[in-house]
N, C-alpha and C positions, 0 to 999 in steps of 0.2 A: 504494500500500500504506500510506497514511497512517494507517489505523486501528490498525496494529500498534504504532505508537510509544507510544500512551498506554494500550494494552490489555494488561493483565497477567492471568495466570491467578489465579483466586480460589477460595476454598473454599465459595463460596455454592452453595446447592442448585439444581441444574438443574431438578428437578421443582417446587420452590417457584416458580422463575422462570416456568416454563410455566403453572403453575396461576394465576399472577397476570396472564396475558394476558387482556385483557378480552373480546375477540371470541371467542365459543365455537368458531366455524368455524376461526379462526386457531389457537386452542389445540389443536384436533383435528389440524390440519396440523402443528403443532409436534411433537406426539407421534409423528405418522407419520414426520416427518423425523428425529426422534430415533432411531427404529427403523432407518430406512434408513442413516443415517450410522454408527450403532453397529455394525450388522451388516456394512456394507461396509468400514469401516476396522479393526474389531476393537479400537478404542480406546473407553475410557469417556468419556462426555461430561463436560466441565468448563466452568464459567462463565469467560469471559474478559471482564474489565471488567464493566460493568453489564448488558450486553444481548446479548453474543455467546456462543453455545453452540459450543465448539470441541472438536475431536477430535485427539488426538496433539499433538505440538509439534515445532518445529525451531528451531535457532539460526541466525540469519542475520547476515551481516556484509557491508555494502556497501563499495564502493571508497572511499567518503567516510570510512570508519572507523566509521560508525554501525553498531551491532549490537544485537541483542535476540532475544527469543523470540516465536514466534507459533504459533497453531494450524495444523496441516497443512490442515485444511478445517473449515468450520463453517457455521452459519446463525444468523439472528436474525429472530424474528417481530416486525417493527416495525409501527407503526400503519398506515402507507401500504401496505406490501407486505412480502414475506418476502425478506430478503437471503441469498443463498447465497455463501459465501466459498470460491472455488475458485482454484487457481493460475493467474494471468493469462498466464504465458508458455508454458503447456503447448501442445505442437504440434497435438494433435488437437482442441483446444478449439473452434475455429470450426466445424469440420465436425460435431462432436457437438452443438453448440448449435443448429445448423440442424434437428436432429432432436428437440430437447428439447421443443418445444411453445411455448406462449405465454410470452414472457419479455422482459425488457429487460436490456441490459448497461451497467454502469458501468465505472470504471477497474479496480477489483479485484473487483467483485461482479456477480452475476447476480441480477436481481430477478424474482420471480414473485408473482402474486396469490394463487394457491392450488395445492395439489399436484394437484388434479384437472386443471389445465391442462397438466401436463407428463407425459412418459413416464418412469416411475420407473426403468426399466432404463437409459435414457440417463443419468439422473442418477447412477446407480450407476457407470456407466462414467466419467463426469466426475470423480467422487470418487476412483475408483481411479487414473485418469490423474494427477490432481493430487497425490495422495500419492506415487506413483512418481516424478513429475517433481521434487518438492521433495526427496525422499530422495536423488535423483541430484545435484541442484544444491547441496544442503547436507548432504553426508554427515556422519554423527555424528562 
């Protein structure tokens, strides 16, 4: 979860950020993901740092004493691929990812090339599961 440490919510415009995505296909995918995440979480999209579009937020505190705020879920249309930020410890995650479609996984992210490669309903389930998991782990 290293990205959380330096990433703060900003007042930058999400739409301006998406409009600045050079690749038109990736820009289109970013708008599609914006709709999916907004509809699924019920949260307004906010920019976190320079390149993460996050939805909702939670306050975390680790045993080490480190604490901070992070988006519940989010995505970032990066040059190489699109990063999806979903809760890594969530129990149904592995099973759901098997049904997601073409993707790669990193430590905290799921990487996709384009939304056409994945099952949107499975993505919605992953988003819902992540939000529920984090709300339980880090109650307000």
